Structure formats: C-alpha cells, structure tokens
N, C-alpha and C positions, 0 to 999 in steps of 0.2 A: 506410051500412056501407062500410068499406074495409079493406084488408089492407096490411101492409108487412113487409119482411124486415129482420131484425136479424142482422148478421154481424160478426165481429171477427177480429183476428189472422190475417190472410191470409198474411203473410210471403212475399210473391211473390218467387220466385227465391231463396229462402233458401239459403245455402251449405251444402254437405254436409260437415260437419266429420268427417273421418276415415273416411267411409263407404267410400272406395276400398280401405281396408285389409281389408274383409270379403271373404271368398271368394265369388265369383260374385254379388256384390251387383248388383242391377239399377239401376246408378247413373243412367243416363239416364232411366229410368222414374220414379225417385224425384225426380230433378231437375225434371222437368216436371209432377209431380203437383200442385203448388200452382196452376200455370196452368190445368190441366184442372179443378181444383176451382173456380177462379174462373169458368171457362166454365159449369160447372154452376150456380153461383150466378146468373149472368146469365140462363141459360136458364130457371131456376125463376122468376125475377122476371117474365120475359116470359110464360111459360105461365100463371102465376097472376094476371097482369094487376094486379100490386101498385101501390099508389099511390106508394110511394117505397121506397128502400133506405137503410139505415143501416149505416155501417162504423165500429165503435168502436175505431179505432186499430190500429197495427202492420200497415198495408197492405203496407209494404215491410219490408226487413230491414237497414236501414242504407243506406250508400252503395252504388251499383251500380257494376259494372265499366264500363258504358256506358249509353246511353239506351234500350236495347232493353226493359228491364224497364218503364220508364215508358211507352214507346210502346205496349207490349202492354196495359197497364192502360187507357190512353186509348182504344185501339181498342175495348175491351170496353164502356167507358162510352159510347162513341159508339153502340153498338147499343142501349143503354138509352135514350139520347136519342132515337133514331129511334122507340122504342116509347113515348115520352112519359113516361118514368120518371125522376124526379129522384133524385139521390144526395147524402146528407149524411154527412160524415165528420169525425172528429177524428184528429190524429196522436197516436201513443203514444210510448213510450220508444225504440222501434227507428227509426221513420221520422222522428222529430223531429230526429235527428242528421244526416240526409242533406241536404247542400247542394243536390244535384241535384234532390231532391224539391221543394225550395222554389222552384226556378227553372222547374219544368215547368209549362207552360200547360195547365190542365185544361179539358175541354169545358164548355159553359155550363150543362149540367144537373147539374154537380157542385159542391157547396158544401163547402169546407174551412173549418171554424171557426177563428178566429184564436187565437193563443196568449197574447196580452197580457191578455185578459179574456174572460169568458163573454159570449156573444151569443145572440140568439134569431132563428130563421128561421121565418117563418110560411108555411103552405100554406093559403091562404084557402079554397080550394074544399072542403077537408076539415075545416076548423075545427081545425087542428093548429098547435101551437107547439113547435118543437124547440130546446132549449137545449143549448149545447155549448161546450167550450173545449179547444184542442189543447195538447199538451205543448210547452214552449218549448225543452227540452233533453232529453237522454237520461234524466237523473236528476231527477225532480220529486218532492220530498219534502213539498211543501205540500198542505194540504187544499184542493182546487179547489172543492169543493161549496159552501163558505161564500160564494163569490162568484156562484153561480148565482142567477138571479132567482126570486122566488116564482111559482108557477104561476098562470095566469089561469083562474079558475073557469069562465069562459065557453068555454074551449077544452080540447082534449085535449092535455095537456102531456107531452112526452118529454124526458128528460135523457140526453144522449149523453156518455159519460165513460169514459176509460181509467183504471183504478184497481185497486189491490190490495185495496180495501175495508178490512177490519180485519186483513188478512194472510192469505196462502194459501201452504201448503208448496210449495217449489220456485219461487216467484215473488218477485222483488224488491218491497219494500214501497213502491212508487211511488204518489203521490197518495192517501195513506191517508185514509179517512173512515169514518163509522159508518152503520149502517142507519138509526138514528134521524135522522141528519142528512139522509139521502135522503128519508125519509118526511116530514120537516118542510117540504119544498119544495112539497108539494101536487101533485106530478106523478102521472100515471096509469101511466107506464111509465118505468123506468130501463134504458137500453140500455148495458150495461157491456162492457168489453173488458179484456184483459191476462191473465186466467186461462184456460188452454188446455183445462180440463176443463169440460164443460157443468154449470151449476149454477143452479137456480132458488132465489134467496135468499129471496124473499118474493112473496106473491100479492096483497097489499093494502097498498100498490100492488105491481105487478109489478116485481121487480128481478131481472134475468137476465144471467148470463154464458152466451153461446151456445157458448163454446169456440172453438178454431180450426177452420178449414174443412178442413184436411188435416194429419194426423199427420206429423211429420218424423223421428221416431226412436222407439225402443222405449219411452221414457218417456211417449209420447203414444198409448196403445193405445185400441182401440175405435172406434166410429163417430164421425165428425166432421161438423159441418155448421153450420146456422144455425137461427134461429127464424122461423117464419111466424106473424105476429100478426094476429088478426082483431078489429076494433073496431066496435061498434055503439052508437049513441046515447051516445057519449062514454065508453064502458066497454069494457075488454078482455073479449072473449068467449072466445077460445081462444088458446093459445100452443103451437104445434106444433113439434116438432123435425123438421127435414128434413135428411137425409144428403146430403152433397156430395162426400165423399172418394172418391178413385179407387184409392188403395192403402192398405190397412188394416194397421196394426201390431197384432199379437196376442200376448198372453202365454198360451201353451197349457200347462196343468198336466197332468202325466201321473202317475197313481198306479199304481206297478208292483206293488202288493200281489198282484193276481190272476194275475200272469205267472210261469210257472215256467221259461221258456226265453227267450233273447235274441230268437229269432224271434217268439215270441208277444208280446213287448214291442214289437217293430218293427211287428207287425200292429196292436197297440193304437194306436201312434202314427199309423199310416196312417188308422185309423178316426176318430181325433180331428181330424186335419187335414182329412179329408173333411167332418166336421161343421162345422168353421170355414169351409170354403169355401162350404158351403150357407148359412150365416148371413151371409156377406159379399156375397151376391147378385151374384156375377159379378165382384167386385173382386179385384185381385191382393192377395196376402197376404205380409207380412213377419213371420215368426214367431220368437219366442224360445220354445224348448222347455225346460220345467222339469220334470225327473223328480224327484218329491218323495214319499218314503214308505218304509216298511219293506219290504224285499224280500230273498229268498234270492239274488237276482242281484247284490247290492251289490258283492261282490268282483269279479265278472266285468266289471261295468260300468266300474268304476274302473280295472281292469287294462287294459281295451281301450277306454278312453274315446274316443280319437281315431278308432279304427277304427269304432266304433259311430256316432259323430257323422257320419262320412262316409256310412255306410249310411243314416242318417236323411235326410241331404241328398239322397241318391238317391231315397228314397221320396217326398220332397217334389217333386223335379224331375219324377218320373213323373206326378204329379197335374196339373202345369201351373199356371203363375202362382202358385206357392208358393215362397218363398225362406226358408230357415232362417237367421235372423240369428245365432243362437247356441244352443248346447245346454248347459244347466246341469244338472249332476248333484248332487242333494241327497238321494240315497237313503241309507237307514240299515239297519244290521244289528245293532241293539242287543242282541238276545237272545244272539247268538253272541259278541259282544264281552264282554258281562257274564259269560257262562259261562266265557270264557277267563280272566277275572280273579277268578272266584268264590273261589279259595283264596289270593288275593294281596291282602290288605287295602289296602296303600298304593296299588296300581294301581287298585283298585276305587274308592277314595276320589278319586283323581285323575280317574278317568272321570266320576264324578258331578259333580265341580267343573267339568269341561269342558262337560258337558251343561247345567249351569245358568248358564254364562257368558253375560253380556249386554254388548253394546257400547252405549254411549250417545254422543251427539255430543260431549259435554264430555270423555268418556273418550278418544275418538279424538284430539282435539286435545291432550289431556294426554299421550297416549302418544308423540306426536311434536310437541313444541312448535314445531319449525321450520316446521310447516305454515302457521301464520298469518303468520310472517315472510315465507315464500316467496309466499304468496297476495297479500300487499300489493305485491309487485313485478310481478305479472302484469297485462297489459292487461285492461280491463273487458270487452272483446269476448270474450275467451277464457273469462271466468267467467260470461257472461250466460246461457248454456244449459249445463246439466249441470255445475255447479260441483263439481269433485272434492273440495273441502273442505267442502261442505255436502250430505252424503248424506241422502236421504230415508229413511223408515222401512224401505221395501222393500230399499234398497241396504244399509242397516245390517244388516238381517237376513241378507242374502246374504253380507256380509262375515263376520259372526259364524259362519255355517254353514261357510264355507270354512275359516276358522281352526280351528273345531272338528273338521272332517273331516281336516284336515292333521295335527292333534295326535293324534287317535285312530288315524289310519292309521299314524303313526310308532310309537305305543305298541304297536299290534297287529302290527307288522312288515309293514305294507302301504304303505310309502312310495312 
C-alpha cells in the first residue's frame, strides 16, 4: 500500500491584476497566498509520508520578474528530497512560456517530463509507471493523449496531463481530448490539471482535476487544495480532497426578505459573515456580498448604496481577517413597481419586457460588434484570466440584472 499527492495549477507568485484598485485590499497577504499554499502542500506530503507528489502543470504563471520565484520552489522541493519524496510534473500553458523556467536547475528528486513526446518514469519500489508530456508552448491545441503509451498491466499506471479535456467554461481549450481516449490507455489514475475547480470526472479509472491550490480572485471561490490518493494491490482505494488554501474567496448571498430595517439587514450580514468564518477554519476571507431578493428596503438600499457598502466593510473589519471585495445589490421591489404601473398599460408592458430580458453571449457580441475586433488586438496575457469578452453564465446574469435595474429605476423615477 502507498499514497501519493496530486496537485495542479499552483501559479506561484501569480501577478495581482488590478487588485490594488480595491479599497483596503490585503494585497501583500494575497500576493503571498500561493507560496503559503505550496508550503502546506509540502507539509502535507511530509506528514502523510507519501510515496511521491504529482504536479499537473502551471506551477508558475509565465516569466518571473527575477529568479526568486524559482528559488523558492527549489527550496521547497529540497525539503521533499530530504524526506525521500520524489516529485513528477509537467508544464502547462502558463509555465511552458517561461524561458527562465527552462533554464532553472531542479533538485534531483524532481522529474519534469519533456515536451517533445510522452515519456514514462518508473518507481520500481511501488510498481508504478507514470506517463507524461509537458506543453511545448503556451497554446497547445493538439490531442497529446494519442501519443501516450498503453499502460503496463503488471504496473499501476498514472497519466499526468495538463488538458481542457472536452472543454470547460472559463478555460482555454488546450490539449483537448475525450474521456474515452483516457480510458483506452488502460491506466488506473489520470492526474489532470488546467481546470481550477475540483472535479472527479470518472472513477473507473479515476480521472481527476484537483483544482488549483489557492484561489486568486473572486471567480475562484471555495476551498482549494489537492488529492491524497491511496493505492493497495494495484487499485485506487480512496481519493481524498485535502484543503491547502490560506485565503478563501467567498460569494456570500444575502436574502433581505426578512429584514424591515437597514440595521437588521446589517445584522444579517454580520451573522452570515460569521458563519463563513466558521466554515473557513481560521483562514482569512475575501468576500463578495450579493444582496439578492425582494425587499421593502430596495429603495433605501439603492439610494444609499455607497454608504451602506461602507458600513458593511466596517462590519467585516470588526470581525477580523474578513475583507469585502465588492457589494452587489440585486434587490427587487416588484410589487411596488407593478402597482405604480397598474393603470398604465404601455409602462406595464415595458416592465414585463424588461423582466423577461435575457442576455446571451452571441447577443452581447452582436450589440457591440467592435468587441471582437478590439479583442483581436489585445495581448494574450491580458485575456488569459477573466476575458472581458467571454463572460460566464454568472457574469451574464449579473450584467442582465444591472441593465434591468437601471431601466426599471429610470422608469420609476429612481435613477
């Protein structure tokens, strides 16, 4: 019996794009979060006495400003070497583009799979064969799996791969492949990377995205970590999620329906933030507060939106280790607005049209055709994370609601 850790998408020293613009943002804390999460990964490997560690791409985040990022990683791998723990990894779309990465000398316990073709590394003492291939460049659109060797039936076979699989929202379609292709190789475990949300694709064989080890912005909410895999007699026995993040991004939804005063709504926010703190098990929190629901406070909230947002930031600050990234108001007062328009059929019809309005991705581009022309002129690095021209479903819903709220506010004289 042996165990191993499967991690991916560490993005060590990832740049903080625009974070400094946020009020009171814990910039330095977030800047160091990925390093501390890597520390947690190394400590977990030592504590669990794992046989080896797998890193499925995007260890780094492109070129570094200097060698300090690489030196930090090397020092942590040195600790694993001292513990007798080897590390196998592939490069992904981010670290493949780094020239400094390629020139860095790694400790002798770290194996970086080549990019020219898939190769196999054996761990004889465990009867394990690990098959992997790195990205040769940032954008790899070929199916790498077809060049992976067939699994050896006498060994426990692991495929190490950075891939979009058959596509995932918010992720570029790099190294696409199918589940059937993975299964056909006869491996017992596929250690995937690239998708930042944890996902167990299949259990026979195991095909797993562990997600990234540390959320970097509000689109990466919830617990982040790695997989601890236990193997016995050539079969996977358990795959456990282990949390590694040190700062957690949270989308906190607030239903204001039961609140009849602004103070009671602030009290509700405080209670919800305390609940999130308890679930975070001592981690710092970066919270987006979403007030969503029908309430008699709708007019007051929108009239004093900035003032109330600052009050909420004060509530969070009083709790300690809680930062409000943004306050989003999506409250409604439909009954009042409908009553206002009850005797005015044209306005009532317009109200219903606005209520039923839906944005689609194709509609968004159609509304402003210049988007795609502008997008083609932007550098790929700018579009890699949070592409403003490719909104996900949640962002489209938020945009639709903001437009709806603006129009209804103007119709009702609440601009």
